[in-house]
N, CA, C and O atoms as a Tinker XYZ file with bonds, in Angstrom:
   292  protein
     1  N     97.965000  -79.907000    9.394000    73     2
     2  CA    96.845000  -79.803000   10.312000    64     1     3
     3  C     96.978000  -78.478000   11.068000    63     2     4     5
     4  O     98.029000  -78.165000   11.626000    81     3
     5  N     95.894000  -77.717000   11.070000    73     3     6
     6  CA    95.920000  -76.437000   11.773000    64     5     7
     7  C     95.448000  -76.610000   13.222000    63     6     8     9
     8  O     95.013000  -77.688000   13.628000    81     7
     9  N     95.543000  -75.549000   13.966000    73     7    10
    10  CA    95.184000  -75.594000   15.381000    64     9    11
    11  C     93.702000  -75.916000   15.580000    63    10    12    13
    12  O     93.349000  -76.664000   16.492000    81    11
    13  N     92.834000  -75.358000   14.735000    73    11    14
    14  CA    91.411000  -75.664000   14.916000    64    13    15
    15  C     91.094000  -77.111000   14.530000    63    14    16    17
    16  O     90.188000  -77.710000   15.111000    81    15
    17  N     91.808000  -77.678000   13.577000    73    15    18
    18  CA    91.631000  -79.100000   13.271000    64    17    19
    19  C     91.993000  -79.947000   14.494000    63    18    20    21
    20  O     91.290000  -80.899000   14.834000    81    19
    21  N     93.075000  -79.594000   15.132000    73    19    22
    22  CA    93.508000  -80.317000   16.327000    64    21    23
    23  C     92.470000  -80.185000   17.445000    63    22    24    25
    24  O     92.212000  -81.145000   18.170000    81    23
    25  N     91.881000  -79.008000   17.581000    73    23    26
    26  CA    90.852000  -78.794000   18.608000    64    25    27
    27  C     89.628000  -79.672000   18.341000    63    26    28    29
    28  O     89.052000  -80.225000   19.278000    81    27
    29  N     89.225000  -79.806000   17.084000    73    27    30
    30  CA    88.071000  -80.653000   16.759000    64    29    31
    31  C     88.388000  -82.126000   16.979000    63    30    32    33
    32  O     87.506000  -82.902000   17.347000    81    31
    33  N     89.630000  -82.513000   16.759000    73    31    34
    34  CA    90.061000  -83.875000   17.047000    64    33    35
    35  C     89.965000  -84.152000   18.546000    63    34    36    37
    36  O     89.451000  -85.193000   18.955000    81    35
    37  N     90.457000  -83.229000   19.356000    73    35    38
    38  CA    90.393000  -83.373000   20.818000    64    37    39
    39  C     88.938000  -83.453000   21.273000    63    38    40    41
    40  O     88.613000  -84.227000   22.174000    81    39
    41  N     88.068000  -82.665000   20.661000    73    39    42
    42  CA    86.648000  -82.687000   21.013000    64    41    43
    43  C     86.038000  -84.059000   20.723000    63    42    44    45
    44  O     85.259000  -84.571000   21.527000    81    43
    45  N     86.382000  -84.649000   19.595000    73    43    46
    46  CA    85.871000  -85.980000   19.254000    64    45    47
    47  C     86.383000  -87.039000   20.229000    63    46    48    49
    48  O     85.623000  -87.908000   20.657000    81    47
    49  N     87.648000  -86.971000   20.576000    73    47    50
    50  CA    88.223000  -87.929000   21.530000    64    49    51
    51  C     87.583000  -87.745000   22.907000    63    50    52    53
    52  O     87.308000  -88.723000   23.602000    81    51
    53  N     87.349000  -86.504000   23.297000    73    51    54
    54  CA    86.674000  -86.248000   24.571000    64    53    55
    55  C     85.288000  -86.876000   24.585000    63    54    56    57
    56  O     84.835000  -87.366000   25.619000    81    55
    57  N     84.612000  -86.862000   23.437000    73    55    58
    58  CA    83.309000  -87.508000   23.335000    64    57    59
    59  C     83.389000  -88.994000   23.615000    63    58    60    61
    60  O     82.526000  -89.544000   24.299000    81    59
    61  N     84.409000  -89.649000   23.098000    73    59    62
    62  CA    84.572000  -91.084000   23.334000    64    61    63
    63  C     84.876000  -91.348000   24.811000    63    62    64    65
    64  O     84.322000  -92.271000   25.407000    81    63
    65  N     85.752000  -90.540000   25.391000    73    63    66
    66  CA    86.090000  -90.711000   26.809000    64    65    67
    67  C     84.840000  -90.544000   27.669000    63    66    68    69
    68  O     84.600000  -91.346000   28.572000    81    67
    69  N     84.047000  -89.516000   27.400000    73    67    70
    70  CA    82.820000  -89.295000   28.166000    64    69    71
    71  C     81.814000  -90.419000   27.950000    63    70    72    73
    72  O     81.121000  -90.821000   28.885000    81    71
    73  N     81.734000  -90.917000   26.743000    73    71    74
    74  CA    80.827000  -92.041000   26.460000    64    73    75
    75  C     81.240000  -93.277000   27.249000    63    74    76    77
    76  O     80.391000  -93.977000   27.800000    81    75
    77  N     82.529000  -93.543000   27.303000    73    75    78
    78  CA    83.029000  -94.689000   28.069000    64    77    79
    79  C     82.697000  -94.573000   29.545000    63    78    80    81
    80  O     82.591000  -95.574000   30.254000    81    79
    81  N     82.535000  -93.341000   29.996000    73    79    82
    82  CA    82.186000  -93.100000   31.399000    64    81    83
    83  C     80.682000  -92.881000   31.591000    63    82    84    85
    84  O     80.224000  -92.479000   32.660000    81    83
    85  N     79.921000  -93.161000   30.507000    73    83    86
    86  CA    78.451000  -93.040000   30.514000    64    85    87
    87  C     77.983000  -91.644000   30.905000    63    86    88    89
    88  O     77.062000  -91.482000   31.705000    81    87
    89  N     78.636000  -90.641000   30.324000    73    87    90
    90  CA    78.276000  -89.249000   30.557000    64    89    91
    91  C     77.594000  -88.702000   29.306000    63    90    92    93
    92  O     78.113000  -88.804000   28.195000    81    91
    93  N     76.433000  -88.130000   29.517000    73    91    94
    94  CA    75.621000  -87.659000   28.398000    64    93    95
    95  C     76.294000  -86.528000   27.618000    63    94    96    97
    96  O     75.965000  -86.319000   26.450000    81    95
    97  N     77.205000  -85.811000   28.217000    73    95    98
    98  CA    77.898000  -84.713000   27.541000    64    97    99
    99  C     78.700000  -85.188000   26.332000    63    98   100   101
   100  O     79.115000  -84.371000   25.510000    81    99
   101  N     78.923000  -86.484000   26.215000    73    99   102
   102  CA    79.648000  -87.010000   25.052000    64   101   103
   103  C     78.968000  -86.578000   23.757000    63   102   104   105
   104  O     79.628000  -86.313000   22.752000    81   103
   105  N     77.630000  -86.513000   23.797000    73   103   106
   106  CA    76.901000  -86.144000   22.585000    64   105   107
   107  C     77.130000  -84.692000   22.199000    63   106   108   109
   108  O     77.144000  -84.364000   21.013000    81   107
   109  N     77.310000  -83.823000   23.177000    73   107   110
   110  CA    77.607000  -82.426000   22.871000    64   109   111
   111  C     78.967000  -82.302000   22.194000    63   110   112   113
   112  O     79.139000  -81.512000   21.266000    81   111
   113  N     79.931000  -83.089000   22.664000    73   111   114
   114  CA    81.252000  -83.112000   22.023000    64   113   115
   115  C     81.140000  -83.594000   20.586000    63   114   116   117
   116  O     81.721000  -83.000000   19.678000    81   115
   117  N     80.390000  -84.677000   20.381000    73   115   118
   118  CA    80.256000  -85.227000   19.036000    64   117   119
   119  C     79.469000  -84.315000   18.115000    63   118   120   121
   120  O     79.782000  -84.214000   16.929000    81   119
   121  N     78.454000  -83.650000   18.644000    73   119   122
   122  CA    77.710000  -82.704000   17.810000    64   121   123
   123  C     78.641000  -81.604000   17.330000    63   122   124   125
   124  O     78.616000  -81.234000   16.156000    81   123
   125  N     79.455000  -81.085000   18.223000    73   123   126
   126  CA    80.407000  -80.048000   17.838000    64   125   127
   127  C     81.449000  -80.520000   16.850000    63   126   128   129
   128  O     81.699000  -79.864000   15.839000    81   127
   129  N     82.057000  -81.656000   17.139000    73   127   130
   130  CA    83.134000  -82.135000   16.257000    64   129   131
   131  C     82.591000  -82.607000   14.911000    63   130   132   133
   132  O     83.208000  -82.351000   13.877000    81   131
   133  N     81.458000  -83.283000   14.907000    73   131   134
   134  CA    80.912000  -83.760000   13.633000    64   133   135
   135  C     80.439000  -82.615000   12.752000    63   134   136   137
   136  O     80.581000  -82.668000   11.530000    81   135
   137  N     79.879000  -81.581000   13.368000    73   135   138
   138  CA    79.487000  -80.403000   12.585000    64   137   139
   139  C     80.716000  -79.756000   11.952000    63   138   140   141
   140  O     80.726000  -79.438000   10.763000    81   139
   141  N     81.746000  -79.568000   12.765000    73   139   142
   142  CA    82.966000  -78.940000   12.264000    64   141   143
   143  C     83.602000  -79.766000   11.155000    63   142   144   145
   144  O     83.978000  -79.220000   10.118000    81   143
   145  N     83.727000  -81.073000   11.357000    73   143   146
   146  CA    84.368000  -81.911000   10.346000    64   145   147
   147  C     83.530000  -82.025000    9.087000    63   146   148   149
   148  O     84.083000  -82.141000    7.994000    81   147
   149  N     82.215000  -81.995000    9.212000    73   147   150
   150  CA    81.367000  -82.032000    8.015000    64   149   151
   151  C     81.620000  -80.797000    7.155000    63   150   152   153
   152  O     81.745000  -80.899000    5.935000    81   151
   153  N     81.693000  -79.643000    7.788000    73   151   154
   154  CA    81.941000  -78.402000    7.050000    64   153   155
   155  C     83.351000  -78.399000    6.458000    63   154   156   157
   156  O     83.534000  -78.066000    5.287000    81   155
   157  N     84.336000  -78.767000    7.260000    73   155   158
   158  CA    85.725000  -78.795000    6.771000    64   157   159
   159  C     85.857000  -79.744000    5.593000    63   158   160   161
   160  O     86.434000  -79.384000    4.566000    81   159
   161  N     85.330000  -80.948000    5.731000    73   159   162
   162  CA    85.441000  -81.930000    4.649000    64   161   163
   163  C     84.713000  -81.464000    3.389000    63   162   164   165
   164  O     85.222000  -81.635000    2.281000    81   163
   165  N     83.527000  -80.877000    3.552000    73   163   166
   166  CA    82.770000  -80.402000    2.391000    64   165   167
   167  C     83.559000  -79.310000    1.666000    63   166   168   169
   168  O     83.662000  -79.322000    0.439000    81   167
   169  N     84.104000  -78.380000    2.421000    73   167   170
   170  CA    84.852000  -77.272000    1.828000    64   169   171
   171  C     86.126000  -77.727000    1.126000    63   170   172   173
   172  O     86.616000  -77.045000    0.225000    81   171
   173  N     86.661000  -78.871000    1.532000    73   171   174
   174  CA    87.850000  -79.415000    0.880000    64   173   175
   175  C     87.501000  -80.416000   -0.225000    63   174   176   177
   176  O     88.383000  -81.082000   -0.766000    81   175
   177  N     86.219000  -80.516000   -0.553000    73   175   178
   178  CA    85.797000  -81.407000   -1.632000    64   177   179
   179  C     85.715000  -82.868000   -1.235000    63   178   180   181
   180  O     85.606000  -83.737000   -2.100000    81   179
   181  N     85.764000  -83.151000    0.042000    73   179   182
   182  CA    85.690000  -84.529000    0.534000    64   181   183
   183  C     84.239000  -84.833000    0.907000    63   182   184   185
   184  O     83.884000  -84.951000    2.080000    81   183
   185  N     83.415000  -84.955000   -0.135000    73   183   186
   186  CA    81.968000  -85.030000    0.070000    64   185   187
   187  C     81.510000  -86.315000    0.743000    63   186   188   189
   188  O     80.552000  -86.288000    1.515000    81   187
   189  N     82.153000  -87.418000    0.478000    73   187   190
   190  CA    81.768000  -88.677000    1.125000    64   189   191
   191  C     82.076000  -88.602000    2.622000    63   190   192   193
   192  O     81.271000  -89.037000    3.444000    81   191
   193  N     83.232000  -88.054000    2.971000    73   191   194
   194  CA    83.568000  -87.893000    4.383000    64   193   195
   195  C     82.619000  -86.912000    5.060000    63   194   196   197
   196  O     82.240000  -87.108000    6.215000    81   195
   197  N     82.235000  -85.858000    4.348000    73   195   198
   198  CA    81.264000  -84.903000    4.896000    64   197   199
   199  C     79.922000  -85.582000    5.130000    63   198   200   201
   200  O     79.258000  -85.326000    6.134000    81   199
   201  N     79.527000  -86.442000    4.210000    73   199   202
   202  CA    78.286000  -87.202000    4.385000    64   201   203
   203  C     78.382000  -88.111000    5.610000    63   202   204   205
   204  O     77.436000  -88.205000    6.393000    81   203
   205  N     79.512000  -88.771000    5.772000    73   203   206
   206  CA    79.725000  -89.635000    6.932000    64   205   207
   207  C     79.582000  -88.818000    8.223000    63   206   208   209
   208  O     78.921000  -89.258000    9.164000    81   207
   209  N     80.195000  -87.639000    8.269000    73   207   210
   210  CA    80.070000  -86.793000    9.454000    64   209   211
   211  C     78.637000  -86.319000    9.649000    63   210   212   213
   212  O     78.194000  -86.150000   10.785000    81   211
   213  N     77.912000  -86.103000    8.572000    73   211   214
   214  CA    76.507000  -85.741000    8.681000    64   213   215
   215  C     75.678000  -86.856000    9.300000    63   214   216   217
   216  O     74.791000  -86.599000   10.114000    81   215
   217  N     75.969000  -88.097000    8.914000    73   215   218
   218  CA    75.277000  -89.249000    9.507000    64   217   219
   219  C     75.625000  -89.353000   10.987000    63   218   220   221
   220  O     74.743000  -89.570000   11.817000    81   219
   221  N     76.898000  -89.199000   11.320000    73   219   222
   222  CA    77.313000  -89.241000   12.728000    64   221   223
   223  C     76.664000  -88.106000   13.517000    63   222   224   225
   224  O     76.319000  -88.284000   14.685000    81   223
   225  N     76.497000  -86.948000   12.894000    73   223   226
   226  CA    75.838000  -85.823000   13.548000    64   225   227
   227  C     74.385000  -86.171000   13.868000    63   226   228   229
   228  O     73.907000  -85.906000   14.971000    81   227
   229  N     73.690000  -86.762000   12.903000    73   227   230
   230  CA    72.312000  -87.201000   13.144000    64   229   231
   231  C     72.257000  -88.197000   14.310000    63   230   232   233
   232  O     71.402000  -88.089000   15.190000    81   231
   233  N     73.171000  -89.159000   14.303000    73   231   234
   234  CA    73.183000  -90.172000   15.366000    64   233   235
   235  C     73.500000  -89.564000   16.729000    63   234   236   237
   236  O     72.994000  -90.038000   17.746000    81   235
   237  N     74.324000  -88.528000   16.764000    73   235   238
   238  CA    74.618000  -87.854000   18.032000    64   237   239
   239  C     73.363000  -87.172000   18.578000    63   238   240   241
   240  O     73.089000  -87.239000   19.776000    81   239
   241  N     72.603000  -86.517000   17.701000    73   239   242
   242  CA    71.353000  -85.902000   18.148000    64   241   243
   243  C     70.357000  -86.957000   18.617000    63   242   244   245
   244  O     69.653000  -86.761000   19.608000    81   243
   245  N     70.304000  -88.080000   17.897000    73   243   246
   246  CA    69.413000  -89.167000   18.304000    64   245   247
   247  C     69.831000  -89.722000   19.668000    63   246   248   249
   248  O     68.980000  -89.950000   20.527000    81   247
   249  N     71.110000  -89.935000   19.869000    73   247   250
   250  CA    71.605000  -90.430000   21.150000    64   249   251
   251  C     71.334000  -89.475000   22.282000    63   250   252   253
   252  O     70.961000  -89.894000   23.377000    81   251
   253  N     71.517000  -88.185000   22.031000    73   251   254
   254  CA    71.252000  -87.172000   23.045000    64   253   255
   255  C     69.787000  -87.219000   23.467000    63   254   256   257
   256  O     69.466000  -87.092000   24.648000    81   255
   257  N     68.910000  -87.402000   22.494000    73   255   258
   258  CA    67.475000  -87.454000   22.781000    64   257   259
   259  C     67.093000  -88.728000   23.528000    63   258   260   261
   260  O     66.264000  -88.687000   24.437000    81   259
   261  N     67.688000  -89.849000   23.157000    73   259   262
   262  CA    67.301000  -91.139000   23.723000    64   261   263
   263  C     67.996000  -91.487000   25.034000    63   262   264   265
   264  O     67.481000  -92.295000   25.807000    81   263
   265  N     69.134000  -90.904000   25.291000    73   263   266
   266  CA    69.941000  -91.290000   26.445000    64   265   267
   267  C     69.599000  -90.425000   27.643000    63   266   268   269
   268  O     70.472000  -89.785000   28.230000    81   267
   269  N     68.347000  -90.409000   27.993000    73   267   270
   270  CA    67.870000  -89.595000   29.115000    64   269   271
   271  C     68.170000  -90.308000   30.424000    63   270   272   273
   272  O     68.292000  -91.532000   30.465000    81   271
   273  N     68.284000  -89.538000   31.477000    73   271   274
   274  CA    68.495000  -90.105000   32.790000    64   273   275
   275  C     69.949000  -90.306000   33.162000    63   274   276   277
   276  O     70.259000  -90.562000   34.325000    81   275
   277  N     70.841000  -90.195000   32.200000    73   275   278
   278  CA    72.270000  -90.341000   32.504000    64   277   279
   279  C     72.833000  -88.996000   32.958000    63   278   280   281
   280  O     72.311000  -87.939000   32.604000    81   279
   281  N     73.884000  -89.053000   33.733000    73   279   282
   282  CA    74.528000  -87.832000   34.211000    64   281   283
   283  C     75.218000  -87.119000   33.042000    63   282   284   285
   284  O     75.747000  -87.753000   32.129000    81   283
   285  N     75.197000  -85.782000   33.098000    73   283   286
   286  CA    75.875000  -85.009000   32.069000    64   285   287
   287  C     77.376000  -85.093000   32.229000    63   286   288   289
   288  O     78.090000  -85.215000   31.234000    81   287
   289  N     77.876000  -85.033000   33.446000    73   287   290
   290  CA    79.313000  -85.051000   33.707000    64   289   291
   291  C     79.587000  -86.150000   34.650000    63   290   292
   292  O     80.739000  -86.368000   35.026000    81   291
């Protein structure tokens, strides 16, 4: 695991922590981490995992759009 892989992992975990605290910024973390993991997985030939991250990316954008009125931080 390289340093940037670790950074994307931390970003995903931060998204969960923010979600647990009902902070809308969780979606920004997930958009970043899911985009990164989709590209990494695709480039390593892990197409099913890349597809999974693509679905999660779509859901993060949907959540960001629908979860209005919540605090960002």
